[in-house]
VMD Tcl script that builds the backbone (N, CA, C; Angstrom):
set m [mol new atoms 243]
animate dup $m
set s [atomselect $m all]
$s set {name element resname resid chain x y z} {
  {N N MET 1 A -22.623 -15.566 5.565}
  {CA C MET 1 A -21.522 -15.637 4.518}
  {C C MET 1 A -20.255 -15.597 5.168}
  {N N LYS 2 A -19.430 -16.682 4.996}
  {CA C LYS 2 A -17.973 -16.889 5.673}
  {C C LYS 2 A -17.064 -15.778 5.346}
  {N N SER 3 A -16.249 -15.370 6.134}
  {CA C SER 3 A -15.289 -14.188 5.733}
  {C C SER 3 A -14.011 -15.184 5.082}
  {N N MET 4 A -13.317 -14.620 4.029}
  {CA C MET 4 A -12.123 -15.397 3.407}
  {C C MET 4 A -10.837 -14.923 4.177}
  {N N LYS 5 A -10.358 -16.058 4.527}
  {CA C LYS 5 A -9.081 -16.009 5.281}
  {C C LYS 5 A -7.589 -15.481 4.491}
  {N N PHE 6 A -7.654 -14.455 3.935}
  {CA C PHE 6 A -6.802 -13.873 3.248}
  {C C PHE 6 A -6.696 -12.408 3.217}
  {N N ASP 7 A -5.869 -11.584 3.072}
  {CA C ASP 7 A -5.734 -10.102 3.014}
  {C C ASP 7 A -6.249 -9.623 1.710}
  {N N ILE 8 A -6.999 -8.928 1.379}
  {CA C ILE 8 A -7.702 -8.546 0.060}
  {C C ILE 8 A -6.571 -7.622 -0.355}
  {N N ASN 9 A -5.852 -6.638 0.458}
  {CA C ASN 9 A -4.946 -5.669 -0.079}
  {C C ASN 9 A -3.765 -6.493 -0.501}
  {N N THR 10 A -3.517 -7.533 -0.153}
  {CA C THR 10 A -2.254 -8.428 -0.375}
  {C C THR 10 A -2.495 -8.892 -1.819}
  {N N ILE 11 A -3.732 -9.337 -2.090}
  {CA C ILE 11 A -4.190 -10.056 -3.351}
  {C C ILE 11 A -4.118 -9.008 -4.251}
  {N N LEU 12 A -4.511 -7.848 -4.035}
  {CA C LEU 12 A -4.586 -6.572 -4.944}
  {C C LEU 12 A -3.452 -6.001 -5.336}
  {N N GLU 13 A -2.543 -5.938 -4.330}
  {CA C GLU 13 A -1.075 -5.534 -4.282}
  {C C GLU 13 A -0.327 -6.704 -5.295}
  {N N ASN 14 A -0.519 -7.845 -4.972}
  {CA C ASN 14 A 0.191 -8.841 -5.862}
  {C C ASN 14 A -0.297 -8.687 -7.519}
  {N N LEU 15 A -1.562 -8.781 -7.614}
  {CA C LEU 15 A -2.264 -8.520 -9.037}
  {C C LEU 15 A -1.703 -7.254 -9.491}
  {N N THR 16 A -1.270 -6.170 -8.947}
  {CA C THR 16 A -0.774 -4.976 -9.516}
  {C C THR 16 A 0.710 -5.047 -9.959}
  {N N ASP 17 A 1.282 -5.841 -8.994}
  {CA C ASP 17 A 2.749 -6.020 -9.210}
  {C C ASP 17 A 2.939 -7.091 -10.424}
  {N N ALA 18 A 2.092 -7.774 -10.484}
  {CA C ALA 18 A 2.127 -9.205 -11.851}
  {C C ALA 18 A 1.757 -8.148 -13.273}
  {N N GLY 19 A 1.374 -6.973 -13.086}
  {CA C GLY 19 A 1.063 -6.208 -14.156}
  {C C GLY 19 A -0.541 -6.686 -14.832}
  {N N CYS 20 A -1.367 -6.966 -13.869}
  {CA C CYS 20 A -2.835 -7.097 -14.192}
  {C C CYS 20 A -3.508 -5.928 -14.451}
  {N N SER 21 A -4.501 -6.158 -15.460}
  {CA C SER 21 A -5.186 -4.910 -15.733}
  {C C SER 21 A -6.008 -4.253 -14.714}
  {N N ALA 22 A -6.393 -3.060 -14.784}
  {CA C ALA 22 A -7.625 -2.504 -13.755}
  {C C ALA 22 A -8.495 -3.152 -13.727}
  {N N LYS 23 A -9.252 -3.794 -14.855}
  {CA C LYS 23 A -10.381 -4.565 -14.984}
  {C C LYS 23 A -10.325 -5.843 -13.876}
  {N N GLU 24 A -9.032 -6.519 -14.430}
  {CA C GLU 24 A -8.737 -7.851 -13.739}
  {C C GLU 24 A -8.650 -7.672 -12.270}
  {N N ILE 25 A -8.196 -6.456 -11.862}
  {CA C ILE 25 A -7.958 -6.129 -10.382}
  {C C ILE 25 A -9.180 -5.989 -9.656}
  {N N GLU 26 A -10.157 -4.992 -10.136}
  {CA C GLU 26 A -11.373 -4.750 -9.970}
  {C C GLU 26 A -12.223 -6.082 -9.735}
  {N N THR 27 A -12.296 -6.817 -10.862}
  {CA C THR 27 A -12.956 -8.046 -10.694}
  {C C THR 27 A -12.628 -8.934 -9.505}
  {N N ALA 28 A -11.217 -9.056 -9.312}
  {CA C ALA 28 A -10.690 -9.852 -8.126}
  {C C ALA 28 A -11.138 -9.196 -6.655}
  {N N LYS 29 A -11.100 -7.602 -6.686}
  {CA C LYS 29 A -11.764 -7.205 -5.471}
  {C C LYS 29 A -13.039 -7.484 -5.308}
  {N N ALA 30 A -14.083 -7.307 -6.277}
  {CA C ALA 30 A -15.242 -7.464 -6.128}
  {C C ALA 30 A -15.577 -9.023 -5.684}
  {N N LEU 31 A -14.795 -9.848 -6.219}
  {CA C LEU 31 A -14.918 -11.410 -5.743}
  {C C LEU 31 A -14.458 -11.525 -4.345}
  {N N CYS 32 A -13.452 -11.098 -3.885}
  {CA C CYS 32 A -12.749 -10.850 -2.661}
  {C C CYS 32 A -13.879 -10.264 -1.621}
  {N N GLU 33 A -14.517 -9.186 -2.012}
  {CA C GLU 33 A -15.592 -8.272 -1.068}
  {C C GLU 33 A -16.902 -9.452 -0.866}
  {N N ALA 34 A -17.089 -10.105 -1.947}
  {CA C ALA 34 A -18.470 -10.868 -2.087}
  {C C ALA 34 A -18.022 -12.454 -1.352}
  {N N GLY 35 A -17.003 -12.656 -1.153}
  {CA C GLY 35 A -16.517 -13.933 -0.336}
  {C C GLY 35 A -16.772 -15.195 -1.403}
  {N N GLN 36 A -16.152 -14.768 -2.635}
  {CA C GLN 36 A -16.677 -15.996 -3.816}
  {C C GLN 36 A -15.144 -16.352 -3.824}
  {N N ALA 37 A -14.847 -17.405 -3.041}
  {CA C ALA 37 A -13.423 -17.868 -3.267}
  {C C ALA 37 A -13.263 -18.785 -4.308}
  {N N ASP 38 A -14.291 -19.626 -4.779}
  {CA C ASP 38 A -14.152 -20.547 -5.869}
  {C C ASP 38 A -14.043 -19.634 -7.130}
  {N N ALA 39 A -14.932 -18.606 -7.219}
  {CA C ALA 39 A -15.217 -17.659 -8.580}
  {C C ALA 39 A -13.480 -17.085 -8.379}
  {N N LEU 40 A -12.979 -16.446 -7.262}
  {CA C LEU 40 A -11.850 -15.797 -7.122}
  {C C LEU 40 A -10.839 -16.585 -7.920}
  {N N ILE 41 A -10.731 -17.822 -7.443}
  {CA C ILE 41 A -9.629 -18.857 -7.950}
  {C C ILE 41 A -9.565 -19.002 -9.347}
  {N N ILE 42 A -10.906 -19.205 -9.956}
  {CA C ILE 42 A -10.928 -19.157 -11.452}
  {C C ILE 42 A -10.602 -17.996 -12.083}
  {N N HIS 43 A -10.905 -16.655 -11.532}
  {CA C HIS 43 A -10.417 -15.527 -11.996}
  {C C HIS 43 A -8.651 -15.416 -11.925}
  {N N LEU 44 A -8.331 -15.921 -10.899}
  {CA C LEU 44 A -6.769 -15.728 -10.779}
  {C C LEU 44 A -6.191 -16.656 -11.848}
  {N N ARG 45 A -6.899 -17.776 -12.128}
  {CA C ARG 45 A -6.179 -18.696 -13.158}
  {C C ARG 45 A -6.396 -18.104 -14.452}
  {N N LYS 46 A -7.431 -17.453 -14.806}
  {CA C LYS 46 A -7.712 -16.747 -15.980}
  {C C LYS 46 A -6.687 -15.640 -16.286}
  {N N CYS 47 A -6.321 -14.902 -15.172}
  {CA C CYS 47 A -5.186 -13.996 -15.156}
  {C C CYS 47 A -3.981 -14.449 -15.512}
  {N N ARG 48 A -3.589 -15.569 -14.893}
  {CA C ARG 48 A -2.451 -16.283 -15.009}
  {C C ARG 48 A -2.288 -16.757 -16.378}
  {N N CYS 49 A -3.176 -17.138 -17.043}
  {CA C CYS 49 A -3.353 -17.571 -18.426}
  {C C CYS 49 A -3.062 -16.506 -19.303}
  {N N HIS 50 A -3.586 -15.498 -19.105}
  {CA C HIS 50 A -3.452 -14.177 -20.057}
  {C C HIS 50 A -1.907 -13.821 -19.812}
  {N N LEU 51 A -1.202 -13.812 -18.619}
  {CA C LEU 51 A 0.110 -13.604 -18.552}
  {C C LEU 51 A 0.962 -14.537 -19.191}
  {N N MET 52 A 0.642 -15.741 -19.304}
  {CA C MET 52 A 1.415 -16.743 -19.848}
  {C C MET 52 A 1.383 -16.678 -21.421}
  {N N ASP 53 A 0.115 -16.196 -21.856}
  {CA C ASP 53 A 0.140 -15.756 -23.216}
  {C C ASP 53 A 1.017 -14.688 -23.554}
  {N N GLU 54 A 0.783 -13.969 -22.867}
  {CA C GLU 54 A 1.981 -12.696 -23.333}
  {C C GLU 54 A 3.588 -13.222 -22.861}
  {N N LEU 55 A 3.679 -13.863 -22.011}
  {CA C LEU 55 A 4.964 -14.311 -21.895}
  {C C LEU 55 A 5.529 -15.126 -23.244}
  {N N HIS 56 A 4.518 -16.019 -23.725}
  {CA C HIS 56 A 4.823 -16.758 -25.081}
  {C C HIS 56 A 5.092 -15.984 -26.348}
  {N N GLN 57 A 4.182 -14.727 -26.334}
  {CA C GLN 57 A 4.365 -13.665 -27.543}
  {C C GLN 57 A 5.751 -13.157 -27.268}
  {N N SER 58 A 5.974 -12.826 -26.176}
  {CA C SER 58 A 7.564 -12.259 -25.776}
  {C C SER 58 A 8.522 -13.243 -26.162}
  {N N GLN 59 A 8.267 -14.400 -25.921}
  {CA C GLN 59 A 9.330 -15.429 -26.273}
  {C C GLN 59 A 9.588 -15.554 -27.554}
  {N N ARG 60 A 8.407 -15.602 -28.557}
  {CA C ARG 60 A 8.535 -15.554 -29.787}
  {C C ARG 60 A 9.303 -14.411 -30.338}
  {N N LYS 61 A 9.039 -13.373 -29.852}
  {CA C LYS 61 A 9.742 -12.118 -30.520}
  {C C LYS 61 A 10.994 -12.158 -30.099}
  {N N VAL 62 A 11.629 -12.723 -28.860}
  {CA C VAL 62 A 13.069 -12.937 -28.704}
  {C C VAL 62 A 13.642 -13.896 -29.545}
  {N N ASP 63 A 12.931 -15.127 -29.843}
  {CA C ASP 63 A 13.296 -16.142 -30.839}
  {C C ASP 63 A 13.642 -15.391 -32.161}
  {N N ARG 64 A 12.616 -14.490 -32.592}
  {CA C ARG 64 A 13.078 -13.856 -33.992}
  {C C ARG 64 A 14.267 -13.041 -33.732}
  {N N LEU 65 A 14.276 -12.276 -32.937}
  {CA C LEU 65 A 15.560 -11.233 -32.839}
  {C C LEU 65 A 16.964 -12.174 -32.782}
  {N N ASP 66 A 16.880 -13.241 -32.099}
  {CA C ASP 66 A 17.921 -14.324 -31.956}
  {C C ASP 66 A 18.261 -14.778 -33.360}
  {N N TYR 67 A 17.069 -15.157 -33.983}
  {CA C TYR 67 A 17.360 -15.546 -35.619}
  {C C TYR 67 A 18.034 -14.565 -36.332}
  {N N LEU 68 A 17.661 -13.293 -36.167}
  {CA C LEU 68 A 18.255 -12.187 -36.935}
  {C C LEU 68 A 19.619 -11.990 -36.547}
  {N N VAL 69 A 20.103 -12.015 -35.212}
  {CA C VAL 69 A 21.315 -11.755 -34.778}
  {C C VAL 69 A 22.174 -13.044 -35.593}
  {N N HIS 70 A 21.609 -14.179 -35.519}
  {CA C HIS 70 A 22.480 -15.389 -35.749}
  {C C HIS 70 A 22.771 -15.179 -37.510}
  {N N SER 71 A 21.531 -14.598 -38.152}
  {CA C SER 71 A 21.638 -14.492 -39.736}
  {C C SER 71 A 22.816 -13.455 -39.911}
  {N N VAL 72 A 22.766 -12.294 -39.284}
  {CA C VAL 72 A 23.766 -11.268 -39.464}
  {C C VAL 72 A 25.228 -11.710 -39.287}
  {N N GLN 73 A 25.281 -12.719 -38.068}
  {CA C GLN 73 A 26.773 -13.033 -37.879}
  {C C GLN 73 A 26.971 -14.111 -39.050}
  {N N GLU 74 A 26.163 -14.981 -39.273}
  {CA C GLU 74 A 26.785 -15.910 -40.385}
  {C C GLU 74 A 26.784 -15.237 -41.742}
  {N N GLY 75 A 26.130 -14.044 -41.962}
  {CA C GLY 75 A 26.360 -13.214 -43.311}
  {C C GLY 75 A 27.624 -12.702 -43.032}
  {N N ARG 76 A 28.308 -12.199 -41.937}
  {CA C ARG 76 A 29.443 -11.480 -41.929}
  {C C ARG 76 A 30.646 -12.661 -41.983}
  {N N LYS 77 A 30.341 -13.746 -41.595}
  {CA C LYS 77 A 31.297 -14.824 -41.709}
  {C C LYS 77 A 31.568 -15.318 -43.131}
  {N N SER 78 A 30.301 -15.222 -43.875}
  {CA C SER 78 A 30.585 -15.692 -45.208}
  {C C SER 78 A 31.051 -14.693 -46.066}
  {N N ALA 79 A 30.754 -13.508 -45.865}
  {CA C ALA 79 A 31.451 -12.307 -46.374}
  {C C ALA 79 A 32.976 -11.961 -45.999}
  {N N GLY 80 A 33.452 -12.836 -45.103}
  {CA C GLY 80 A 34.865 -12.357 -44.623}
  {C C GLY 80 A 35.235 -11.406 -43.895}
  {N N LEU 81 A 33.879 -10.961 -43.063}
  {CA C LEU 81 A 34.042 -9.607 -42.277}
  {C C LEU 81 A 34.367 -9.836 -40.997}
}
mol reanalyze $m
mol bondsrecalc $m
mol representation Tube
mol addrep $m
């Protein structure tokens, strides 16, 4: 089995910094140790998709708050406050 040309610790550190779950990190570690680069790439892409879903959920929450701020500001204007 060919060894992979990357530092496992660097990958795990980056996954931790990105906020990946312990399960996602453990899976990545196992794939690294098994030398399964293709499976690791697929796994990393799934982790990325998960983070993008979280980003989009956060963006929707921010959009709702922006709407509320705008609504309150418009309400103040029409009330003459």
